[in-house]
C-alpha positions, 0 to 999 in steps of 0.5 A: 787352313784351319786355326788348329793347323796354324796353331800347330804350325806356330807351336812347332815353329816357335812363332807368334805370327804366320803370314798368309799368302795367296797367289804369291801375294800377302793377304793377311797375317794371323797371330796367336792373339788373333786366334784367341781374341777373334776366334776363341773369345767369339766362340769359334772352334779350332776348325774355323778357317784362318781367313775368318780370324786373320788380320787383313789391314796390314801395315808394311814396308818395302825392302828399300825402306829404312829400318826407322820406317818400320819402327815408326809404323810399330809405334804409330799402329801399336804392332810388333811386326811389320811385313816387308813387301816387294813391288808386286805384293810378295812377302820378302820377310817380316821385321819384328821388334826383337829384330830391331833390338838385336841389330841396334847399337844403342841397346838402352834407347831401343829397349826403352822405345820398344817397351813404349811400343809394347805398353801402348805408351804415347811413343810419338809424344816423347820429347 
């Protein structure tokens, strides 16, 4: 798939990230930021293949993990989305900061935490 095709998919689906699955296994994720920073800024065009711009170094959780594990990964790795992977490497879903914010009861505390993750502040240095 070309970057143009995935960009159209993102636009039409109102999403900022698309998981890349091959033979039933998650092999990467491409974000709108990947397209801009890895491809456009490097002089590549819209015919560039997704595999040349996608993120391959993934930080994942399993469906059995506690949500806190996903939040910890977001903070440690400064990412906004964490793929949920089954025991066979299959994509089950993606948990995003917005998902956590919508499902938490302490809205103020989670909003502050998510802001720190987004801003790159030292999340784990917090007292």
